[in-house]
LUMLUMPA-981930 format. One record per residue (C-alpha): residue number from 1; residue in one letter; x, y, z. Coordinates in pm, whole numbers, plus 50000, padded with zeros to 5 digits. Last residue first. Layout:
# residues N
{NUM "A" {X Y Z}}
...
END
This chain:
# residues 321
{321 "D" {62597 97373 55470}}
{320 "I" {62375 97293 55173}}
{319 "K" {62490 97156 54838}}
{318 "V" {62227 97214 54570}}
{317 "H" {62203 96941 54305}}
{316 "C" {62100 96689 54572}}
{315 "A" {62139 96314 54614}}
{314 "S" {62378 96299 54910}}
{313 "F" {62664 96067 55004}}
{312 "Q" {62875 96041 55321}}
{311 "G" {63159 95789 55361}}
{310 "E" {63424 96062 55366}}
{309 "D" {63241 96378 55267}}
{308 "T" {63010 96493 54988}}
{307 "Q" {63005 96176 54781}}
{306 "E" {62737 96176 54515}}
{305 "L" {62401 95999 54513}}
{304 "D" {62251 96081 54176}}
{303 "P" {62021 96374 54107}}
{302 "E" {61697 96340 53906}}
{301 "V" {61677 96615 53644}}
{300 "S" {61400 96872 53699}}
{299 "C" {61618 96990 53988}}
{298 "K" {61845 97161 53732}}
{297 "E" {61604 97454 53715}}
{296 "I" {61656 97537 54082}}
{295 "I" {61467 97443 54398}}
{294 "Y" {61628 97561 54721}}
{293 "P" {61309 97595 54929}}
{292 "C" {61229 97225 54878}}
{291 "R" {60871 97102 54887}}
{290 "N" {60801 97025 54519}}
{289 "R" {61172 96957 54474}}
{288 "F" {61177 96657 54702}}
{287 "R" {61128 96403 54427}}
{286 "C" {61423 96535 54226}}
{285 "G" {61353 96490 53856}}
{284 "H" {61058 96302 53714}}
{283 "L" {60834 96087 53930}}
{282 "I" {60744 96384 54149}}
{281 "D" {60533 96544 53875}}
{280 "I" {60495 96895 54013}}
{279 "D" {60174 97065 54130}}
{278 "T" {60313 97232 54438}}
{277 "P" {60361 97102 54790}}
{276 "E" {60384 97377 55053}}
{275 "N" {60741 97479 55117}}
{274 "I" {60943 97323 55397}}
{273 "R" {61131 97574 55609}}
{272 "I" {61488 97454 55626}}
{271 "K" {61744 97611 55859}}
{270 "K" {61511 97626 56157}}
{269 "E" {61624 97886 56405}}
{268 "R" {61807 97747 56704}}
{267 "H" {61622 97724 57033}}
{266 "L" {61738 97380 57140}}
{265 "N" {62103 97440 57062}}
{264 "D" {62297 97241 57318}}
{263 "P" {62055 96947 57288}}
{262 "D" {62133 96896 56917}}
{261 "I" {61963 96578 56801}}
{260 "E" {61700 96598 57074}}
{259 "S" {61536 96913 56934}}
{258 "I" {61312 96767 56668}}
{257 "A" {61151 96888 56343}}
{256 "D" {61470 97067 56239}}
{255 "I" {61639 96728 56205}}
{254 "L" {61377 96606 55958}}
{253 "A" {61410 96929 55758}}
{252 "Q" {61790 96892 55751}}
{251 "T" {61754 96542 55608}}
{250 "Y" {61513 96677 55346}}
{249 "P" {61751 96958 55251}}
{248 "H" {62036 96713 55180}}
{247 "K" {62393 96762 55304}}
{246 "P" {62337 96697 55674}}
{245 "S" {62617 96790 55918}}
{244 "L" {62512 96672 56265}}
{243 "L" {62265 96404 56155}}
{242 "V" {62454 96278 55850}}
{241 "K" {62801 96299 56003}}
{240 "D" {62691 96140 56331}}
{239 "I" {62513 95856 56150}}
{238 "P" {62793 95759 55917}}
{237 "G" {62658 95783 55561}}
{236 "I" {62352 95796 55339}}
{235 "E" {62138 96069 55187}}
{234 "V" {61848 96078 54940}}
{233 "I" {61764 95707 54943}}
{232 "K" {61455 95679 54723}}
{231 "G" {61109 95530 54788}}
{230 "L" {60929 95856 54857}}
{229 "Y" {61208 95995 55075}}
{228 "L" {61450 95766 55257}}
{227 "I" {61749 95870 55470}}
{226 "G" {62011 95595 55503}}
{225 "I" {62200 95578 55830}}
{224 "R" {62523 95435 55966}}
{223 "Q" {62617 95353 56327}}
{222 "G" {62277 95328 56492}}
{221 "F" {62143 95294 56847}}
{220 "Y" {62161 95640 57005}}
{219 "R" {62149 95824 56672}}
{218 "A" {61843 95630 56561}}
{217 "T" {61673 95685 56898}}
{216 "A" {61696 96061 56839}}
{215 "L" {61619 96034 56467}}
{214 "D" {61274 95886 56529}}
{213 "H" {61122 95790 56192}}
{212 "T" {61246 95435 56236}}
{211 "I" {61373 95115 56080}}
{210 "Y" {61678 94962 56247}}
{209 "I" {61854 94713 56023}}
{208 "F" {62058 94526 56282}}
{207 "S" {62368 94309 56244}}
{206 "I" {62427 94073 56534}}
{205 "N" {62773 94051 56692}}
{204 "Y" {62639 93820 56965}}
{203 "K" {62730 94027 57272}}
{202 "K" {62735 94361 57093}}
{201 "Q" {62388 94321 56941}}
{200 "L" {62258 94174 57267}}
{199 "E" {62375 94475 57467}}
{198 "H" {62237 94723 57211}}
{197 "M" {61901 94546 57203}}
{196 "L" {61884 94567 57582}}
{195 "E" {61982 94936 57577}}
{194 "L" {61711 95006 57320}}
{193 "M" {61450 94827 57529}}
{192 "E" {61550 95009 57847}}
{191 "A" {61553 95345 57666}}
{190 "R" {61201 95284 57535}}
{189 "I" {61078 95196 57886}}
{188 "S" {60998 95543 58020}}
{187 "V" {60877 95669 57683}}
{186 "D" {60598 95414 57688}}
{185 "L" {60620 95164 57405}}
{184 "M" {60454 95194 57065}}
{183 "S" {60759 95348 56893}}
{182 "V" {61004 95100 57045}}
{181 "P" {61051 94839 56771}}
{180 "E" {60992 95077 56475}}
{179 "D" {61068 94789 56236}}
{178 "A" {61367 94597 56373}}
{177 "L" {61523 94378 56104}}
{176 "I" {61758 94140 56282}}
{175 "V" {62061 93991 56105}}
{174 "K" {62289 93702 56207}}
{173 "P" {62010 93509 56375}}
{172 "K" {62050 93274 56673}}
{171 "L" {61723 93094 56596}}
{170 "S" {61569 93188 56934}}
{169 "L" {61679 93551 56902}}
{168 "A" {61374 93661 56702}}
{167 "R" {61141 93488 56948}}
{166 "A" {61321 93659 57236}}
{165 "L" {61278 93997 57068}}
{164 "V" {60905 93935 57027}}
{163 "V" {60887 93828 57394}}
{162 "R" {61072 94148 57487}}
{161 "Q" {60805 94337 57294}}
{160 "R" {60543 94160 57502}}
{159 "Q" {60718 94265 57823}}
{158 "G" {60713 94630 57714}}
{157 "G" {60345 94611 57627}}
{156 "S" {60263 94457 57965}}
{155 "L" {60205 94084 58013}}
{154 "M" {59899 93878 58110}}
{153 "H" {59735 93944 57773}}
{152 "P" {60027 93760 57608}}
{151 "Y" {59947 93427 57778}}
{150 "K" {60155 93288 58063}}
{149 "K" {60322 92947 58110}}
{148 "I" {60654 93053 57954}}
{147 "I" {60674 93346 58198}}
{146 "E" {60684 93114 58500}}
{145 "E" {61004 92931 58407}}
{144 "A" {61148 93259 58278}}
{143 "P" {61125 93424 58619}}
{142 "E" {61204 93672 58482}}
{141 "L" {61194 93827 58138}}
{140 "K" {61540 93983 58108}}
{139 "V" {61581 93953 57729}}
{138 "E" {61864 93701 57773}}
{137 "H" {61675 93511 58045}}
{136 "L" {61387 93468 57799}}
{135 "V" {61648 93350 57546}}
{134 "E" {61772 93072 57774}}
{133 "I" {61428 92955 57885}}
{132 "V" {61327 92920 57518}}
{131 "R" {61649 92732 57436}}
{130 "K" {61585 92483 57719}}
{129 "R" {61228 92432 57599}}
{128 "R" {61357 92366 57247}}
{127 "E" {61606 92109 57377}}
{126 "E" {61331 91935 57574}}
{125 "K" {61097 91916 57275}}
{124 "N" {61363 91792 57035}}
{123 "G" {61604 92013 56843}}
{122 "L" {61554 92231 56538}}
{121 "N" {61273 92142 56298}}
{120 "H" {61275 92479 56120}}
{119 "I" {60908 92542 56203}}
{118 "E" {60958 92396 56550}}
{117 "L" {61247 92628 56631}}
{116 "P" {61051 92925 56496}}
{115 "E" {60756 92830 56724}}
{114 "S" {60967 92806 57043}}
{113 "V" {60916 93172 57140}}
{112 "I" {60540 93163 57084}}
{111 "D" {60499 92822 57249}}
{110 "G" {60676 92935 57566}}
{109 "I" {60472 93256 57572}}
{108 "K" {60143 93067 57563}}
{107 "M" {59939 93087 57243}}
{106 "R" {59590 93230 57200}}
{105 "P" {59709 93593 57184}}
{104 "N" {59928 93515 56880}}
{103 "I" {60218 93759 56866}}
{102 "S" {60274 94055 56631}}
{101 "D" {59947 94235 56703}}
{100 "Y" {59998 94352 57062}}
{99 "P" {60376 94403 57031}}
{98 "D" {60315 94652 56748}}
{97 "Q" {60627 94758 56560}}
{96 "H" {60753 94424 56435}}
{95 "I" {61083 94256 56518}}
{94 "M" {61199 94047 56222}}
{93 "Q" {61456 93771 56183}}
{92 "C" {61732 93712 55931}}
{91 "S" {61948 93397 55953}}
{90 "M" {61668 93141 55955}}
{89 "R" {61453 93321 55699}}
{88 "I" {61749 93397 55474}}
{87 "K" {61872 93037 55475}}
{86 "K" {61528 92883 55427}}
{85 "L" {61458 93112 55132}}
{84 "N" {61788 93015 54973}}
{83 "E" {61726 92641 55016}}
{82 "P" {61372 92678 54878}}
{81 "R" {61490 92855 54558}}
{80 "N" {61308 93187 54530}}
{79 "D" {61618 93404 54510}}
{78 "I" {61879 93521 54759}}
{77 "E" {62214 93594 54595}}
{76 "Q" {62507 93463 54795}}
{75 "N" {62774 93706 54914}}
{74 "E" {62686 93648 55282}}
{73 "F" {62329 93750 55198}}
{72 "F" {62282 93916 54860}}
{71 "I" {61956 94080 54750}}
{70 "K" {61906 94171 54384}}
{69 "G" {61695 94415 54187}}
{68 "S" {61365 94396 54004}}
{67 "D" {60992 94376 54070}}
{66 "P" {61067 94260 54422}}
{65 "E" {60863 93975 54575}}
{64 "I" {60683 94010 54904}}
{63 "S" {60755 93802 55214}}
{62 "R" {61100 93771 55060}}
{61 "L" {61274 93852 55392}}
{60 "I" {61468 94133 55223}}
{59 "L" {61155 94247 55038}}
{58 "K" {60956 94270 55360}}
{57 "A" {61229 94484 55520}}
{56 "I" {61240 94713 55214}}
{55 "T" {60862 94755 55227}}
{54 "S" {60892 94863 55591}}
{53 "K" {61114 95159 55499}}
{52 "G" {60932 95270 55183}}
{51 "S" {60885 95643 55245}}
{50 "G" {60520 95600 55340}}
{49 "S" {60565 95724 55694}}
{48 "E" {60853 95972 55706}}
{47 "G" {61216 95872 55689}}
{46 "A" {61487 95662 55846}}
{45 "L" {61661 95336 55758}}
{44 "V" {61932 95277 56019}}
{43 "F" {62224 95035 55986}}
{42 "V" {62349 94878 56308}}
{41 "E" {62667 94685 56233}}
{40 "G" {62779 94343 56360}}
{39 "R" {62854 94217 56011}}
{38 "N" {62833 94499 55761}}
{37 "V" {62515 94621 55593}}
{36 "S" {62495 94727 55229}}
{35 "F" {62291 94978 55032}}
{34 "S" {62101 95011 54703}}
{33 "I" {61740 95119 54640}}
{32 "D" {61627 95169 54280}}
{31 "D" {61268 95276 54351}}
{30 "T" {61103 95137 54661}}
{29 "A" {60734 95204 54717}}
{28 "R" {60683 95343 54368}}
{27 "V" {60306 95380 54380}}
{26 "T" {60150 95343 54036}}
{25 "S" {59813 95490 53947}}
{24 "S" {59483 95331 53848}}
{23 "S" {59218 95480 53623}}
{22 "S" {58869 95538 53757}}
{21 "G" {58643 95239 53802}}
{20 "F" {58435 95386 54082}}
{19 "M" {58739 95472 54297}}
{18 "G" {59095 95465 54169}}
{17 "K" {59321 95163 54173}}
{16 "K" {59667 95188 54326}}
{15 "S" {59917 94962 54153}}
{14 "F" {60224 94882 54361}}
{13 "Y" {60587 94917 54254}}
{12 "K" {60886 94743 54411}}
{11 "K" {61242 94812 54303}}
{10 "L" {61577 94707 54449}}
{9 "H" {61882 94838 54267}}
{8 "E" {62128 94625 54470}}
{7 "I" {62086 94533 54836}}
{6 "R" {62381 94382 55019}}
{5 "L" {62390 94190 55346}}
{4 "I" {62684 94048 55544}}
{3 "E" {62975 94275 55449}}
{2 "E" {63292 94222 55649}}
{1 "M" {63445 94539 55792}}
END
């Protein structure tokens, strides 16, 4: 498959200042992250809150600058040159988690969806209006001619998230970064939203980076997955292999926390029982070792991602079954 986006050794550290003038500490939000996304593929980034998922999305769009590492889009490195920034921001669009905060409540829906077209100076007023109507039809907001006249407070949460999707689609992007796009929606409409995104992804061959902590929706929507823990990818591979035959204890712990992954075995005993955190310096050695039940002496050395199966890689000194 043709590669469209590649991340190489991406790092972003933040300084966290203590209270009352106490010394600051360093938060390694992303620490040597590397992965690639193929054209038309759905790549999932999964992990707990604070694992670095959203930071990666912001780094790709250059809304924050990386400390080191490279980002390639269509085999061209994206740096701070205006032409490169324009290319990545036209071709890569973002869907944020909260449909109530991600759109301007003072703007009408038509203006919200057409705003990216105006920013990039695409088309005249009539052409932009035509494109807005077209994408509102695509996301099944009907009647589109009436929807464009409404304000966000006149729509439901699910409808607002469709507006956010329509805004992302207006520029005909090649990559969409979807940051927990259904987590704030009612359970009854999450499946509808995921199915809509799946239809549009297939129709236009859009690549998705789907950011989530929900492995059930990840398996439904994704094709490959990278499991993040404290800024590091600890396991990566085809989504069915990783979720049905995990090779890292943290991945297994995430799976044990839900039942939807394996509906035929809802009452299985948990394979991994997470230990209480101990006083271990997580910045040296395996970062999961302060919670892992399989800790051994070698875990004081940071493991590399090593192939465990075709296309599947795990960063663990202890190979679990």
